[in-house]
N, C-alpha and C positions, 0 to 999 in steps of 0.2 A: 735145934731140928722139927719142922714142922712134917707132922705128919696124919697122912688122911686116911688112916686107917679105920676111925672113927662114922666116917662120910661112906665105905664102904657097906661095913653092918648097916647101919640110916638104911641104905639104899634096902640093901634082901631086904632083910626089915618090911618095906614100902611097895615091896615088887614091883621098884623102881628102878631099869639099865643105866649102862652108859648110851644104850643104842637111842633112849626116852629120850633121857635128857638134853643132844643134839636133837633130833625129829622132834619131840614134843613140846619141848621147852625152850628153842633157844639159840640155849650152847654153845658154843663154837668146839671146830673138833681138837682149835689148840688149848680152850679151854681143861678141854680134858681128860688132852697132853700133859699143860704143864699139872692138873690132881697126879693121875699117873705117875710121875717124875717127882714129886712132891716141892712141886717151885711154889710161888706166893701166890696168889688169886688177891684179890680188889677186894672191898668191903659189899658193893653195891654186889658181886660173883657169892659173893657166903650169904647176903641178905636172901636173895634168890634163894640158894638151894635152898634152904630152913621156910620158910613160905611154904618151898614147894612140894617137901619133905619134914611138915610140920613138926621143927623141930628148930634147939638153939645152936648155936656155936658150937658147943662143949659138944654135940652130937654126929660132928661136922669135920672138928680138928684139934693135937692136940699135938700140946708143946715136948717134942724128948731130948730132956738135958746130953750132953756132946762130950760127959763126961765117961 
């Protein structure tokens, strides 16, 4: 299972909000919806988030054991 918990923590540390991602960084509300609901994102989105937040993929997503 995918968790974007690290993303929300990284955004808070950097002072970036969901609104900022939409209004200033060009993310669609659909992408934010997918992130909020733990749905998959493509690698282009992951790369863009990493560049904006100056971080690595480990700071955005983690994989949880479903057991």
